[in-house]
PDB file of N, CA, C and O in Angstrom:
ATOM      1  N   UNK A   1      38.330  13.252 -11.869  1.00  0.00           N
ATOM      2  CA  UNK A   1      37.539  12.188 -12.454  1.00  0.00           C
ATOM      3  C   UNK A   1      36.440  11.681 -11.527  1.00  0.00           C
ATOM      4  O   UNK A   1      35.312  11.502 -11.985  1.00  0.00           O
ATOM      5  N   UNK A   2      36.716  11.438 -10.238  1.00  0.00           N
ATOM      6  CA  UNK A   2      35.636  10.957  -9.363  1.00  0.00           C
ATOM      7  C   UNK A   2      34.485  11.954  -9.231  1.00  0.00           C
ATOM      8  O   UNK A   2      33.337  11.558  -9.029  1.00  0.00           O
ATOM      9  N   UNK A   3      34.796  13.259  -9.348  1.00  0.00           N
ATOM     10  CA  UNK A   3      33.739  14.264  -9.236  1.00  0.00           C
ATOM     11  C   UNK A   3      32.727  14.098 -10.368  1.00  0.00           C
ATOM     12  O   UNK A   3      31.525  14.264 -10.161  1.00  0.00           O
ATOM     13  N   UNK A   4      33.212  13.774 -11.554  1.00  0.00           N
ATOM     14  CA  UNK A   4      32.324  13.597 -12.700  1.00  0.00           C
ATOM     15  C   UNK A   4      31.391  12.402 -12.464  1.00  0.00           C
ATOM     16  O   UNK A   4      30.208  12.459 -12.798  1.00  0.00           O
ATOM     17  N   UNK A   5      31.922  11.339 -11.894  1.00  0.00           N
ATOM     18  CA  UNK A   5      31.096  10.164 -11.601  1.00  0.00           C
ATOM     19  C   UNK A   5      30.027  10.507 -10.569  1.00  0.00           C
ATOM     20  O   UNK A   5      28.880  10.079 -10.700  1.00  0.00           O
ATOM     21  N   UNK A   6      30.394  11.275  -9.544  1.00  0.00           N
ATOM     22  CA  UNK A   6      29.433  11.655  -8.522  1.00  0.00           C
ATOM     23  C   UNK A   6      28.350  12.565  -9.099  1.00  0.00           C
ATOM     24  O   UNK A   6      27.179  12.447  -8.736  1.00  0.00           O
ATOM     25  N   UNK A   7      28.734  13.460  -9.987  1.00  0.00           N
ATOM     26  CA  UNK A   7      27.746  14.332 -10.628  1.00  0.00           C
ATOM     27  C   UNK A   7      26.769  13.506 -11.462  1.00  0.00           C
ATOM     28  O   UNK A   7      25.562  13.750 -11.439  1.00  0.00           O
ATOM     29  N   UNK A   8      27.292  12.534 -12.190  1.00  0.00           N
ATOM     30  CA  UNK A   8      26.439  11.674 -13.014  1.00  0.00           C
ATOM     31  C   UNK A   8      25.474  10.883 -12.139  1.00  0.00           C
ATOM     32  O   UNK A   8      24.294  10.767 -12.469  1.00  0.00           O
ATOM     33  N   UNK A   9      25.961  10.344 -11.036  1.00  0.00           N
ATOM     34  CA  UNK A   9      25.095   9.590 -10.122  1.00  0.00           C
ATOM     35  C   UNK A   9      24.037  10.489  -9.500  1.00  0.00           C
ATOM     36  O   UNK A   9      22.898  10.063  -9.309  1.00  0.00           O
ATOM     37  N   UNK A  10      24.401  11.732  -9.180  1.00  0.00           N
ATOM     38  CA  UNK A  10      23.455  12.667  -8.589  1.00  0.00           C
ATOM     39  C   UNK A  10      22.335  12.981  -9.575  1.00  0.00           C
ATOM     40  O   UNK A  10      21.161  13.000  -9.206  1.00  0.00           O
ATOM     41  N   UNK A  11      22.704  13.228 -10.828  1.00  0.00           N
ATOM     42  CA  UNK A  11      21.694  13.532 -11.845  1.00  0.00           C
ATOM     43  C   UNK A  11      20.815  12.320 -12.122  1.00  0.00           C
ATOM     44  O   UNK A  11      19.605  12.462 -12.300  1.00  0.00           O
ATOM     45  N   UNK A  12      21.402  11.145 -12.158  1.00  0.00           N
ATOM     46  CA  UNK A  12      20.622   9.933 -12.402  1.00  0.00           C
ATOM     47  C   UNK A  12      19.657   9.682 -11.243  1.00  0.00           C
ATOM     48  O   UNK A  12      18.517   9.279 -11.471  1.00  0.00           O
ATOM     49  N   UNK A  13      20.087   9.910 -10.028  1.00  0.00           N
ATOM     50  CA  UNK A  13      19.214   9.735  -8.868  1.00  0.00           C
ATOM     51  C   UNK A  13      18.070  10.728  -8.864  1.00  0.00           C
ATOM     52  O   UNK A  13      16.929  10.367  -8.575  1.00  0.00           O
ATOM     53  N   UNK A  14      18.368  11.969  -9.182  1.00  0.00           N
ATOM     54  CA  UNK A  14      17.327  12.998  -9.234  1.00  0.00           C
ATOM     55  C   UNK A  14      16.317  12.680 -10.333  1.00  0.00           C
ATOM     56  O   UNK A  14      15.110  12.824 -10.141  1.00  0.00           O
ATOM     57  N   UNK A  15      16.824  12.249 -11.485  1.00  0.00           N
ATOM     58  CA  UNK A  15      15.942  11.906 -12.607  1.00  0.00           C
ATOM     59  C   UNK A  15      15.051  10.721 -12.238  1.00  0.00           C
ATOM     60  O   UNK A  15      13.879  10.694 -12.612  1.00  0.00           O
ATOM     61  N   UNK A  16      15.584   9.751 -11.517  1.00  0.00           N
ATOM     62  CA  UNK A  16      14.805   8.605 -11.076  1.00  0.00           C
ATOM     63  C   UNK A  16      13.675   9.006 -10.146  1.00  0.00           C
ATOM     64  O   UNK A  16      12.563   8.489 -10.251  1.00  0.00           O
ATOM     65  N   UNK A  17      13.959   9.927  -9.236  1.00  0.00           N
ATOM     66  CA  UNK A  17      12.921  10.407  -8.317  1.00  0.00           C
ATOM     67  C   UNK A  17      11.831  11.154  -9.072  1.00  0.00           C
ATOM     68  O   UNK A  17      10.645  10.951  -8.812  1.00  0.00           O
ATOM     69  N   UNK A  18      12.223  12.015 -10.003  1.00  0.00           N
ATOM     70  CA  UNK A  18      11.250  12.777 -10.796  1.00  0.00           C
ATOM     71  C   UNK A  18      10.360  11.828 -11.592  1.00  0.00           C
ATOM     72  O   UNK A  18       9.140  11.991 -11.611  1.00  0.00           O
ATOM     73  N   UNK A  19      10.957  10.847 -12.241  1.00  0.00           N
ATOM     74  CA  UNK A  19      10.176   9.896 -13.033  1.00  0.00           C
ATOM     75  C   UNK A  19       9.246   9.080 -12.140  1.00  0.00           C
ATOM     76  O   UNK A  19       8.112   8.800 -12.528  1.00  0.00           O
ATOM     77  N   UNK A  20       9.702   8.698 -10.963  1.00  0.00           N
ATOM     78  CA  UNK A  20       8.856   7.953 -10.034  1.00  0.00           C
ATOM     79  C   UNK A  20       7.628   8.744  -9.616  1.00  0.00           C
ATOM     80  O   UNK A  20       6.520   8.208  -9.580  1.00  0.00           O
ATOM     81  N   UNK A  21       7.823  10.004  -9.303  1.00  0.00           N
ATOM     82  CA  UNK A  21       6.702  10.853  -8.902  1.00  0.00           C
ATOM     83  C   UNK A  21       5.722  11.025 -10.063  1.00  0.00           C
ATOM     84  O   UNK A  21       4.510  10.937  -9.868  1.00  0.00           O
ATOM     85  N   UNK A  22       6.234  11.268 -11.255  1.00  0.00           N
ATOM     86  CA  UNK A  22       5.356  11.429 -12.417  1.00  0.00           C
ATOM     87  C   UNK A  22       4.566  10.158 -12.709  1.00  0.00           C
ATOM     88  O   UNK A  22       3.381  10.227 -13.035  1.00  0.00           O
ATOM     89  N   UNK A  23       5.202   9.014 -12.597  1.00  0.00           N
ATOM     90  CA  UNK A  23       4.499   7.752 -12.840  1.00  0.00           C
ATOM     91  C   UNK A  23       3.445   7.483 -11.779  1.00  0.00           C
ATOM     92  O   UNK A  23       2.389   6.930 -12.086  1.00  0.00           O
ATOM     93  N   UNK A  24       3.715   7.866 -10.527  1.00  0.00           N
ATOM     94  CA  UNK A  24       2.698   7.703  -9.482  1.00  0.00           C
ATOM     95  C   UNK A  24       1.489   8.583  -9.765  1.00  0.00           C
ATOM     96  O   UNK A  24       0.350   8.140  -9.617  1.00  0.00           O
ATOM     97  N   UNK A  25       1.726   9.819 -10.170  1.00  0.00           N
ATOM     98  CA  UNK A  25       0.624  10.735 -10.473  1.00  0.00           C
ATOM     99  C   UNK A  25      -0.194  10.207 -11.641  1.00  0.00           C
ATOM    100  O   UNK A  25      -1.424  10.234 -11.602  1.00  0.00           O
ATOM    101  N   UNK A  26       0.481   9.726 -12.679  1.00  0.00           N
ATOM    102  CA  UNK A  26      -0.223   9.174 -13.840  1.00  0.00           C
ATOM    103  C   UNK A  26      -1.037   7.946 -13.443  1.00  0.00           C
ATOM    104  O   UNK A  26      -2.174   7.788 -13.887  1.00  0.00           O
ATOM    105  N   UNK A  27      -0.473   7.084 -12.619  1.00  0.00           N
ATOM    106  CA  UNK A  27      -1.183   5.881 -12.186  1.00  0.00           C
ATOM    107  C   UNK A  27      -2.425   6.206 -11.376  1.00  0.00           C
ATOM    108  O   UNK A  27      -3.480   5.604 -11.573  1.00  0.00           O
ATOM    109  N   UNK A  28      -2.297   7.155 -10.470  1.00  0.00           N
ATOM    110  CA  UNK A  28      -3.449   7.554  -9.655  1.00  0.00           C
ATOM    111  C   UNK A  28      -4.532   8.166 -10.539  1.00  0.00           C
ATOM    112  O   UNK A  28      -5.716   7.883 -10.355  1.00  0.00           O
ATOM    113  N   UNK A  29      -4.135   9.001 -11.494  1.00  0.00           N
ATOM    114  CA  UNK A  29      -5.096   9.643 -12.393  1.00  0.00           C
ATOM    115  C   UNK A  29      -5.841   8.606 -13.219  1.00  0.00           C
ATOM    116  O   UNK A  29      -7.065   8.669 -13.334  1.00  0.00           O
ATOM    117  N   UNK A  30      -5.123   7.661 -13.790  1.00  0.00           N
ATOM    118  CA  UNK A  30      -5.757   6.627 -14.602  1.00  0.00           C
ATOM    119  C   UNK A  30      -6.675   5.764 -13.746  1.00  0.00           C
ATOM    120  O   UNK A  30      -7.757   5.384 -14.196  1.00  0.00           O
ATOM    121  N   UNK A  31      -6.264   5.449 -12.523  1.00  0.00           N
ATOM    122  CA  UNK A  31      -7.108   4.662 -11.631  1.00  0.00           C
ATOM    123  C   UNK A  31      -8.409   5.365 -11.286  1.00  0.00           C
ATOM    124  O   UNK A  31      -9.474   4.746 -11.301  1.00  0.00           O
ATOM    125  N   UNK A  32      -8.332   6.639 -10.978  1.00  0.00           N
ATOM    126  CA  UNK A  32      -9.532   7.411 -10.645  1.00  0.00           C
ATOM    127  C   UNK A  32     -10.458   7.497 -11.852  1.00  0.00           C
ATOM    128  O   UNK A  32     -11.672   7.347 -11.716  1.00  0.00           O
ATOM    129  N   UNK A  33      -9.891   7.737 -13.028  1.00  0.00           N
ATOM    130  CA  UNK A  33     -10.714   7.804 -14.234  1.00  0.00           C
ATOM    131  C   UNK A  33     -11.391   6.469 -14.512  1.00  0.00           C
ATOM    132  O   UNK A  33     -12.548   6.447 -14.933  1.00  0.00           O
ATOM    133  N   UNK A  34     -10.704   5.363 -14.290  1.00  0.00           N
ATOM    134  CA  UNK A  34     -11.292   4.038 -14.498  1.00  0.00           C
ATOM    135  C   UNK A  34     -12.458   3.807 -13.546  1.00  0.00           C
ATOM    136  O   UNK A  34     -13.487   3.264 -13.949  1.00  0.00           O
ATOM    137  N   UNK A  35     -12.310   4.209 -12.299  1.00  0.00           N
ATOM    138  CA  UNK A  35     -13.393   4.050 -11.332  1.00  0.00           C
ATOM    139  C   UNK A  35     -14.606   4.884 -11.727  1.00  0.00           C
ATOM    140  O   UNK A  35     -15.739   4.410 -11.652  1.00  0.00           O
ATOM    141  N   UNK A  36     -14.370   6.123 -12.145  1.00  0.00           N
ATOM    142  CA  UNK A  36     -15.476   7.008 -12.527  1.00  0.00           C
ATOM    143  C   UNK A  36     -16.233   6.449 -13.730  1.00  0.00           C
ATOM    144  O   UNK A  36     -17.461   6.366 -13.710  1.00  0.00           O
ATOM    145  N   UNK A  37     -15.496   6.062 -14.783  1.00  0.00           N
ATOM    146  CA  UNK A  37     -16.169   5.566 -15.982  1.00  0.00           C
ATOM    147  C   UNK A  37     -16.790   4.194 -15.753  1.00  0.00           C
ATOM    148  O   UNK A  37     -17.810   3.872 -16.361  1.00  0.00           O
ATOM    149  N   UNK A  38     -16.195   3.387 -14.891  1.00  0.00           N
ATOM    150  CA  UNK A  38     -16.807   2.110 -14.542  1.00  0.00           C
ATOM    151  C   UNK A  38     -18.126   2.316 -13.810  1.00  0.00           C
ATOM    152  O   UNK A  38     -19.100   1.604 -14.054  1.00  0.00           O
ATOM    153  N   UNK A  39     -18.148   3.285 -12.919  1.00  0.00           N
ATOM    154  CA  UNK A  39     -19.386   3.613 -12.217  1.00  0.00           C
ATOM    155  C   UNK A  39     -20.470   4.101 -13.164  1.00  0.00           C
ATOM    156  O   UNK A  39     -21.641   3.755 -13.007  1.00  0.00           O
ATOM    157  N   UNK A  40     -20.083   4.896 -14.137  1.00  0.00           N
ATOM    158  CA  UNK A  40     -21.062   5.377 -15.127  1.00  0.00           C
ATOM    159  C   UNK A  40     -21.621   4.226 -15.941  1.00  0.00           C
ATOM    160  O   UNK A  40     -22.815   4.196 -16.238  1.00  0.00           O
ATOM    161  N   UNK A  41     -20.764   3.272 -16.306  1.00  0.00           N
ATOM    162  CA  UNK A  41     -21.235   2.111 -17.054  1.00  0.00           C
ATOM    163  C   UNK A  41     -22.206   1.277 -16.214  1.00  0.00           C
ATOM    164  O   UNK A  41     -23.235   0.834 -16.723  1.00  0.00           O
ATOM    165  N   UNK A  42     -21.894   1.062 -14.948  1.00  0.00           N
ATOM    166  CA  UNK A  42     -22.791   0.288 -14.087  1.00  0.00           C
ATOM    167  C   UNK A  42     -24.120   1.016 -13.877  1.00  0.00           C
ATOM    168  O   UNK A  42     -25.176   0.387 -13.804  1.00  0.00           O
ATOM    169  N   UNK A  43     -24.059   2.328 -13.784  1.00  0.00           N
ATOM    170  CA  UNK A  43     -25.275   3.112 -13.587  1.00  0.00           C
ATOM    171  C   UNK A  43     -26.210   2.980 -14.791  1.00  0.00           C
ATOM    172  O   UNK A  43     -27.429   2.923 -14.636  1.00  0.00           O
ATOM    173  N   UNK A  44     -25.628   2.932 -15.984  1.00  0.00           N
ATOM    174  CA  UNK A  44     -26.432   2.905 -17.205  1.00  0.00           C
ATOM    175  C   UNK A  44     -26.539   1.512 -17.827  1.00  0.00           C
ATOM    176  O   UNK A  44     -26.897   1.397 -18.999  1.00  0.00           O
ATOM    177  N   UNK A  45     -26.239   0.453 -17.074  1.00  0.00           N
ATOM    178  CA  UNK A  45     -26.246  -0.886 -17.666  1.00  0.00           C
ATOM    179  C   UNK A  45     -27.648  -1.337 -18.046  1.00  0.00           C
ATOM    180  O   UNK A  45     -27.795  -2.192 -18.919  1.00  0.00           O
ATOM    181  N   UNK A  46     -28.678  -0.788 -17.420  1.00  0.00           N
ATOM    182  CA  UNK A  46     -30.045  -1.183 -17.770  1.00  0.00           C
ATOM    183  C   UNK A  46     -30.444  -0.683 -19.155  1.00  0.00           C
ATOM    184  O   UNK A  46     -31.392  -1.202 -19.745  1.00  0.00           O
ATOM    185  N   UNK A  47     -29.743   0.307 -19.677  1.00  0.00           N
ATOM    186  CA  UNK A  47     -30.077   0.861 -20.990  1.00  0.00           C
ATOM    187  C   UNK A  47     -29.375   0.109 -22.131  1.00  0.00           C
ATOM    188  O   UNK A  47     -29.659   0.360 -23.302  1.00  0.00           O
ATOM    189  N   UNK A  48     -28.466  -0.807 -21.795  1.00  0.00           N
ATOM    190  CA  UNK A  48     -27.725  -1.540 -22.817  1.00  0.00           C
ATOM    191  C   UNK A  48     -28.534  -2.740 -23.269  1.00  0.00           C
ATOM    192  O   UNK A  48     -28.994  -3.539 -22.453  1.00  0.00           O
ATOM    193  N   UNK A  49     -28.702  -2.855 -24.572  1.00  0.00           N
ATOM    194  CA  UNK A  49     -29.444  -3.982 -25.150  1.00  0.00           C
ATOM    195  C   UNK A  49     -28.488  -4.733 -26.077  1.00  0.00           C
ATOM    196  O   UNK A  49     -27.859  -4.136 -26.951  1.00  0.00           O
ATOM    197  N   UNK A  50     -28.387  -6.053 -25.874  1.00  0.00           N
ATOM    198  CA  UNK A  50     -27.519  -6.872 -26.718  1.00  0.00           C
ATOM    199  C   UNK A  50     -28.318  -7.559 -27.781  1.00  0.00           C
ATOM    200  O   UNK A  50     -27.759  -8.297 -28.593  1.00  0.00           O
TER     201      UNK A  50
END
C-alpha cells in the first residue's frame, strides 16, 4: 500500500514540474508578443486619427 502512495506522489510531482515549465514558456511567449505589438502600435501612433 505505501508503494502506491509513493508512486502517486511521484507522478503528481512530475506533472507539477511539467505544468510549471509549460506555463513559464507560455508566459514568456505572451510577454514577448505584447512587447512587439506594443512597439508597433507606438511606432504607428501618428497615423491614428480619432
